[in-house]
C-alpha positions as CSV (number, residue, x, y, z in Angstrom):
1,M,19.5,-38.0,-11.0
2,S,21.1,-37.7,-7.5
3,V,19.1,-37.9,-4.4
4,V,18.1,-34.6,-3.1
5,Y,16.6,-33.2,0.1
6,A,15.0,-30.1,1.1
7,L,13.0,-28.5,4.2
8,A,9.7,-28.0,2.6
9,T,8.4,-25.9,5.6
10,P,10.0,-22.5,6.9
11,A,13.4,-22.7,8.9
12,A,11.6,-21.3,12.0
13,K,10.5,-22.9,15.3
14,S,7.0,-24.6,14.7
15,A,4.8,-27.6,15.6
16,I,6.3,-29.7,12.9
17,C,8.9,-29.6,10.1
18,I,8.7,-31.4,6.8
19,F,11.5,-32.8,4.8
20,R,11.1,-34.0,1.2
21,V,13.6,-36.6,-0.4
22,S,13.5,-37.7,-4.1
23,G,15.8,-39.7,-6.3
24,D,16.2,-43.2,-7.4
25,G,18.1,-45.1,-4.7
26,C,16.6,-43.1,-1.9
27,F,14.7,-46.2,-0.6
28,D,18.2,-48.2,-0.2
29,D,18.6,-46.2,3.1
30,I,15.1,-46.6,4.7
31,A,16.3,-49.2,7.0
32,G,19.4,-47.4,8.2
33,L,17.5,-44.3,8.6
34,F,14.4,-45.3,10.1
35,G,14.7,-49.0,11.0
36,L,12.1,-50.0,8.6
37,D,12.7,-53.3,6.8
38,G,9.5,-53.5,4.6
39,F,7.0,-50.8,3.7
40,N,3.9,-50.1,1.7
41,P,3.9,-47.0,-0.3
42,R,1.5,-44.1,0.8
43,T,1.2,-45.4,4.2
44,F,2.1,-43.2,7.2
45,Y,4.6,-44.7,9.6
46,L,5.6,-43.7,13.1
47,V,9.5,-44.4,13.2
48,D,12.5,-43.4,14.9
49,M,15.0,-41.5,12.7
50,K,18.6,-42.1,13.9
51,N,21.8,-40.5,13.0
52,G,24.3,-43.5,13.4
53,E,23.3,-45.2,16.8
54,R,21.7,-41.7,18.1
55,L,18.0,-41.0,18.0
56,V,17.1,-37.8,16.3
57,D,13.4,-37.8,16.7
58,R,10.4,-40.0,16.4
59,V,9.0,-38.9,13.2
60,G,6.2,-39.5,10.5
61,L,7.1,-41.1,7.3
62,I,5.3,-41.4,4.1
63,L,7.0,-43.1,1.0
64,F,6.1,-42.7,-2.4
65,K,7.0,-45.3,-5.2
66,G,7.9,-43.8,-8.5
67,P,6.4,-42.9,-11.1
68,N,3.4,-42.5,-8.8
69,S,4.8,-39.6,-6.9
70,Y,5.2,-35.9,-7.1
71,T,8.5,-35.9,-8.8
72,G,7.8,-39.4,-10.8
73,E,10.9,-40.7,-9.0
74,D,11.0,-42.8,-5.7
75,S,10.7,-40.2,-2.9
76,F,9.7,-39.9,0.8
77,E,8.6,-37.3,3.3
78,V,9.7,-36.8,7.1
79,Y,7.4,-35.2,9.5
80,A,9.4,-34.1,12.6
81,H,9.1,-31.8,15.6
82,G,9.9,-28.2,14.4
83,S,12.8,-27.3,16.5
84,L,15.8,-25.7,14.8
85,G,18.0,-28.3,16.5
86,I,16.1,-31.2,14.9
87,M,16.1,-29.5,11.6
88,S,19.9,-29.1,11.7
89,L,20.3,-32.8,12.7
90,I,18.0,-34.1,10.1
91,S,20.2,-32.2,7.3
92,D,23.3,-33.5,8.8
93,T,21.8,-37.0,8.6
94,F,20.9,-36.7,5.1
95,D,24.3,-35.1,4.2
96,S,26.1,-38.1,5.9
97,H,24.1,-40.6,3.6
98,G,25.3,-38.7,0.4
99,Y,22.1,-36.7,-0.4
100,S,22.5,-33.4,-1.9
101,E,20.4,-30.2,-0.7
102,A,18.1,-29.4,-3.5
103,P,18.0,-25.8,-5.2
104,P,14.8,-24.0,-5.4
105,G,12.3,-25.6,-7.5
106,E,14.1,-28.9,-7.9
107,F,11.3,-31.1,-7.1
108,T,8.9,-29.4,-9.3
109,K,11.6,-29.3,-12.3
110,R,11.8,-33.2,-11.8
111,A,8.2,-33.3,-12.1
112,F,8.1,-31.6,-15.3
113,L,11.1,-33.4,-16.7
114,N,9.3,-36.7,-15.9
115,D,6.2,-35.7,-17.6
116,K,4.1,-35.4,-14.4
117,I,3.2,-31.6,-15.1
118,S,3.7,-29.2,-17.9
119,L,5.7,-26.3,-18.0
120,N,2.8,-23.8,-17.6
121,E,1.5,-25.9,-14.8
122,A,4.8,-25.5,-13.1
123,E,4.7,-21.9,-13.5
124,S,1.3,-21.8,-12.2
125,L,2.3,-23.7,-9.1
126,S,4.9,-20.9,-8.4
127,D,2.0,-18.5,-8.9
128,L,-0.2,-20.2,-6.7
129,I,2.5,-20.4,-3.7
130,D,3.1,-16.6,-4.3
131,S,-0.7,-15.6,-4.3
132,T,-1.7,-13.0,-1.9
133,S,-5.6,-12.5,-3.0
134,S,-8.3,-14.9,-3.7
135,D,-8.3,-13.6,-7.3
136,E,-4.6,-14.9,-7.7
137,V,-5.6,-18.3,-6.0
138,F,-8.6,-19.1,-8.3
139,L,-6.9,-18.0,-11.5
140,S,-3.6,-19.7,-10.6
141,G,-5.6,-23.0,-9.7
142,S,-7.3,-22.9,-13.0
143,S,-4.1,-22.6,-14.8
144,L,-2.5,-25.4,-12.6
145,F,-5.0,-28.0,-12.4
146,G,-4.9,-28.9,-16.4
147,D,-7.5,-26.7,-17.7
148,L,-5.0,-24.2,-19.3
149,S,-2.9,-27.0,-20.7
150,N,-5.8,-28.7,-22.3
151,R,-7.1,-25.4,-23.9
152,L,-3.4,-25.0,-25.3
153,A,-3.2,-28.5,-26.3
154,E,-6.6,-28.1,-28.2
155,Y,-5.4,-25.3,-30.1
156,S,-2.1,-27.0,-30.9
157,E,-4.0,-29.8,-32.4
158,R,-6.4,-27.5,-34.4
159,V,-3.5,-25.7,-36.0
160,N,-1.8,-28.9,-36.8
161,L,-4.8,-30.3,-38.5
162,I,-4.8,-27.3,-40.8
163,R,-1.3,-27.3,-41.4
164,I,-1.6,-31.1,-42.4
165,R,-4.1,-30.1,-45.0
166,V,-1.8,-27.2,-46.5
167,E,1.2,-29.6,-46.5
168,G,-0.8,-32.4,-48.1
169,E,-1.7,-30.0,-50.8
170,I,1.9,-29.2,-51.4
171,D,3.0,-32.9,-51.6
172,F,0.2,-34.7,-53.2
173,S,-1.6,-32.1,-55.5
174,E,-0.1,-33.6,-58.7
175,E,-1.4,-37.0,-57.6
176,G,-5.1,-35.8,-57.7
177,E,-5.5,-35.6,-53.9
178,D,-7.6,-32.6,-52.9
179,F,-6.6,-31.1,-49.5
180,M,-7.6,-27.5,-50.2
181,D,-11.4,-27.4,-50.0
182,D,-13.3,-24.2,-49.6
183,G,-13.6,-24.7,-45.9
184,L,-9.8,-24.6,-45.1
185,L,-9.7,-20.8,-44.9
186,D,-13.0,-20.6,-42.8
187,D,-11.5,-23.1,-40.5
188,L,-8.1,-21.2,-40.1
189,Q,-10.1,-18.1,-39.4
190,K,-12.3,-19.8,-36.7
191,V,-9.2,-21.2,-35.0
192,K,-7.7,-17.5,-35.0
193,E,-11.0,-16.1,-33.6
194,D,-11.4,-18.7,-30.9
195,F,-7.7,-18.4,-29.8
196,E,-8.3,-14.6,-29.4
197,S,-11.3,-15.1,-27.3
198,F,-9.3,-17.4,-25.2
199,V,-6.5,-15.0,-24.8
200,S,-9.2,-12.4,-23.6
201,L,-9.9,-14.8,-20.6
202,C,-6.3,-14.7,-19.5
203,A,-5.0,-12.1,-16.7
204,N,-1.4,-11.2,-16.7
205,K,0.2,-11.9,-13.4
206,R,2.0,-8.7,-13.4
207,D,-1.2,-6.6,-13.6
208,I,-2.8,-8.4,-10.6
209,S,0.0,-9.4,-8.3
210,Q,1.3,-6.0,-7.5
211,K,0.6,-4.7,-3.9
212,K,-2.2,-2.1,-3.7
213,N,-0.6,1.0,-2.4
214,I,-2.6,3.2,0.1
215,L,-1.1,6.6,1.2
216,L,-2.4,8.4,4.4
217,V,-2.3,12.1,4.0
218,G,-3.8,15.0,5.9
219,P,-3.1,17.6,8.3
220,T,-0.8,17.4,11.5
221,N,-2.0,15.8,14.5
222,S,-5.3,14.4,12.7
223,G,-4.3,10.9,13.8
224,K,-2.8,9.4,10.6
225,S,-0.1,7.5,12.4
226,S,-2.7,6.1,14.9
227,I,-5.0,4.9,12.0
228,F,-2.0,3.6,10.3
229,N,-1.1,1.5,13.2
230,R,-4.6,0.3,13.6
231,L,-4.6,-0.9,9.8
232,V,-1.2,-2.8,10.2
233,G,-2.1,-4.2,13.5
234,Y,0.7,-3.0,15.6
235,E,2.6,0.2,16.6
236,R,4.6,0.7,13.4
237,A,4.6,4.6,13.5
238,I,5.4,6.7,16.5
239,V,2.4,8.5,17.9
240,T,2.4,11.7,20.1
241,D,0.2,14.9,20.5
242,R,3.4,16.9,19.2
243,P,2.5,18.2,15.5
244,G,5.1,17.1,13.0
245,T,6.3,13.9,14.6
246,T,6.0,12.1,11.3
247,R,8.8,13.7,9.1
248,D,9.4,10.7,6.4
249,M,7.2,8.2,4.9
250,I,6.6,5.0,7.0
251,S,5.5,1.8,5.2
252,S,4.3,-1.6,6.2
253,E,1.8,-4.3,4.9
254,A,-1.6,-5.3,6.0
255,F,-3.8,-8.2,5.1
256,F,-7.5,-8.1,5.0
257,E,-10.4,-9.2,2.9
258,T,-8.3,-11.6,1.0
259,S,-5.7,-9.2,-0.2
260,V,-2.4,-7.7,0.8
261,F,-1.9,-3.9,1.1
262,S,1.0,-1.7,1.3
263,I,0.2,1.0,3.5
264,S,2.4,4.3,3.9
265,D,2.0,7.0,6.7
266,T,3.3,10.5,5.5
267,A,4.2,13.8,7.1
268,G,1.4,16.0,8.3
269,M,0.6,18.9,6.0
270,R,1.3,22.3,7.5
271,K,3.3,25.4,6.8
272,T,6.8,24.9,8.6
273,D,10.3,26.2,8.8
274,D,11.7,22.9,9.6
275,V,13.7,21.7,6.4
276,V,13.4,18.0,7.2
277,E,9.5,18.1,7.8
278,E,9.1,20.4,4.8
279,R,10.8,17.7,2.7
280,G,8.7,15.2,4.2
281,I,5.6,17.0,3.1
282,E,6.9,17.4,-0.3
283,I,7.5,13.7,-0.7
284,S,3.8,13.0,0.5
285,L,2.5,15.2,-2.3
286,N,4.7,13.6,-5.0
287,Q,3.6,10.2,-3.8
288,M,0.0,11.0,-4.1
289,S,-0.2,10.4,-7.8
290,E,1.5,7.2,-7.6
291,A,-0.6,5.6,-5.0
292,D,-3.6,3.4,-5.8
293,L,-5.7,4.7,-2.8
294,V,-5.3,7.9,-0.8
295,L,-6.9,8.3,2.4
296,G,-7.3,12.0,3.7
297,V,-7.4,11.8,7.5
298,F,-9.0,14.8,9.4
299,E,-10.1,15.6,12.9
300,N,-11.7,19.0,11.7
301,Y,-13.6,19.5,8.5
302,S,-11.5,21.4,5.9
303,E,-13.2,21.9,2.6
304,D,-10.3,23.6,1.2
305,M,-8.0,20.8,2.1
306,I,-10.1,18.1,0.9
307,S,-10.5,19.8,-2.3
308,F,-6.8,20.3,-2.7
309,L,-6.0,16.5,-2.0
310,E,-8.9,15.4,-4.5
311,K,-7.3,17.6,-7.2
312,T,-3.8,16.4,-6.4
313,C,-4.4,12.9,-6.5
314,G,-7.8,12.4,-8.4
315,S,-11.2,12.3,-6.8
316,N,-11.6,8.6,-8.2
317,K,-9.1,7.4,-5.8
318,F,-9.5,9.7,-2.6
319,L,-11.4,8.8,0.5
320,S,-12.0,11.1,3.2
321,V,-11.7,10.0,6.8
322,Q,-12.9,11.5,10.0
323,N,-10.9,10.5,12.9
324,K,-11.4,10.9,16.6
325,I,-15.2,10.3,16.6
326,D,-14.8,9.0,20.3
327,I,-14.5,12.9,21.1
328,N,-16.1,14.5,18.2
329,K,-19.6,13.6,16.6
330,A,-19.3,11.5,13.5
331,D,-20.2,13.6,10.2
332,V,-21.2,10.9,7.8
333,K,-22.6,13.6,5.3
334,K,-19.0,15.2,4.9
335,Y,-16.8,12.1,5.1
336,D,-16.7,8.7,3.3
337,C,-15.9,7.1,6.5
338,C,-15.8,8.1,10.3
339,V,-13.5,6.2,12.7
340,S,-11.8,6.3,16.2
341,A,-8.2,5.1,16.1
342,K,-8.4,5.2,19.8
343,S,-11.3,2.9,20.3
344,G,-11.4,1.3,17.0
345,D,-14.8,2.2,16.1
346,G,-15.4,2.4,12.3
347,F,-12.5,0.4,11.2
348,K,-14.7,-2.4,10.1
349,E,-16.4,-0.1,7.7
350,L,-13.2,1.5,6.6
351,R,-11.7,-1.8,5.7
352,Q,-14.7,-2.8,3.8
353,E,-14.4,0.6,1.9
354,I,-10.8,-0.1,1.1
355,A,-11.6,-3.6,-0.1
356,S,-14.6,-2.5,-2.1
357,F,-12.5,0.1,-3.9
358,F,-9.9,-2.4,-4.9
359,N,-12.6,-5.0,-5.9
360,E,-14.1,-2.4,-8.3
361,T,-10.9,-1.5,-9.8
362,G,-9.1,-5.2,-9.9
363,V,-9.5,-8.2,-11.9
364,K,-13.0,-8.7,-13.4
365,N,-14.7,-12.0,-12.8
366,E,-14.8,-13.1,-16.5
367,K,-10.9,-13.9,-16.4
368,D,-10.4,-17.6,-16.1
369,F,-6.5,-18.0,-16.1
370,M,-3.5,-16.4,-15.0
371,V,-0.5,-16.1,-17.2
372,R,3.0,-14.4,-17.3
373,D,4.6,-12.0,-19.7
374,R,6.3,-15.0,-21.2
375,H,2.8,-16.4,-22.2
376,V,1.5,-12.9,-23.4
377,K,4.5,-12.6,-25.7
378,I,3.8,-16.3,-27.3
379,F,0.2,-15.5,-27.5
380,M,1.0,-12.5,-29.5
381,S,3.4,-14.6,-31.9
382,V,0.7,-17.2,-32.2
383,T,-1.9,-14.6,-33.4
384,K,0.6,-12.9,-35.6
385,N,1.4,-16.4,-37.4
386,L,-2.2,-17.3,-37.7
387,E,-3.1,-14.0,-39.3
388,Q,-0.1,-14.0,-41.7
389,A,-1.3,-17.7,-42.9
390,I,-4.8,-16.3,-43.4
391,Q,-3.4,-13.3,-45.5
392,G,-1.2,-15.8,-47.5
393,L,-4.3,-17.9,-48.5
394,N,-6.4,-14.7,-49.2
395,N,-3.5,-13.4,-51.4
396,K,-2.8,-16.7,-53.1
397,K,0.6,-16.9,-51.7
398,T,2.8,-19.8,-52.1
399,L,1.5,-22.7,-49.8
400,E,5.1,-23.3,-48.5
401,L,5.0,-19.9,-46.8
402,V,1.4,-20.6,-45.4
403,A,2.7,-24.0,-44.0
404,E,5.6,-22.3,-42.3
405,D,3.4,-19.6,-40.5
406,L,1.2,-22.5,-39.2
407,K,4.3,-24.6,-38.3
408,N,5.5,-21.4,-36.4
409,A,1.9,-21.0,-34.5
410,R,2.1,-24.8,-33.7
411,S,5.8,-24.4,-32.3
412,D,4.6,-21.3,-30.2
413,L,1.8,-23.5,-28.6
414,D,4.4,-26.2,-28.0
415,E,6.7,-24.0,-26.1
416,L,3.9,-22.7,-23.9
417,I,3.1,-26.3,-22.8
418,G,6.7,-27.3,-22.5
419,R,7.1,-29.8,-25.3
420,K,9.9,-27.8,-26.5
421,F,12.3,-25.6,-24.3
422,S,15.6,-24.4,-23.6
423,D,17.8,-25.0,-20.5
424,S,17.9,-21.2,-19.9
425,L,14.1,-21.1,-19.8
426,L,14.0,-23.7,-17.2
427,G,16.7,-22.0,-15.2
428,D,14.5,-18.8,-15.1
429,I,11.4,-20.6,-14.3
430,F,12.6,-22.9,-11.5
431,S,14.9,-20.4,-10.0
432,S,12.0,-18.3,-8.7
433,F,10.6,-21.3,-6.7
434,C,11.0,-21.8,-2.9
435,I,13.4,-24.4,-1.6
436,G,11.5,-27.7,-0.9
437,K,9.1,-27.1,-4.0
């Protein structure tokens, strides 16, 4: 494979930037690039990187000798000062030496093709990089660092051993060899039950990676926009004393308690002749059923309004919030949380309420691994093939059909690990990676 390079850190001004280079033959240019005639792998060198005769930067350099590297090939990493000018010069320097800029996921793809990681571990690495909550980190880590691959390989081997016994009966039964003892059906049933228990420990990424949607609703001038700005950490929404300032939904992201939330501010609810404002209120009401959590914000208590909002969105995902406790006495008996958007009082408790709500409705602790839709589909196929094999033995079907079901189950498990794969599958998986990984 050709020598490739990529910037492994964001293309933005920073303290340092890191470039990765991989491919057989990349060590041939070490002397010309860094003036280093000899080196020891996995040793950090401080060297001058040059483009021709001109100094680009004094950089850190680590070299990895294949196959003892991430990709399994000869590779090295360059640690330089993180200016955009230096990043551009380093890229130009690598281009001048004939290196190709790596597409997304190229380094991990090479690691997979060189048997450094399994296919599901490569997917888990992408999931780990994309993680936005502690749950995703822990579940991706369990899948990435070998546990999931080992479990899948174990089931693959157990299915294969049963398949050998069935095919042995097919091939050698006339020679007096007995492969079909009374325990085979029990063993196959146990494999199926154990596999189903394993699947129950897997959480689908699609179910846990979606951002939690929080919607702020309430009467005009209750301070929804001020609370919105406090939660997202900056003045994203316009705040004035004039009712009806917010006429459309405004959304932004906030991060706290190890999770990412999408927070939306909506038009204040009131009777109005303004067509635009009325449309904004209508949008707010429609969005309430779609939100994961609705925060009703009030300055003055309104039992009718609270009851209406609870009924509209469902009381199990509604929190009532009293705002402006800097000028009004907090009423903890009537509201779920009391805050002051002006002073910030009560926002620690509000964030804890939000985090607690999603912790209670999120992924439960008994999950061990995070998987994708691709895995779930194959899990279902494995279970179906094992069930068909069990039914075939129970119904005294032709053993060739039972052996075929077991072969298909084993083939599915091999596809999960990546022992068999198509080029299109690899393209789909690795194209989702960031550049430099």
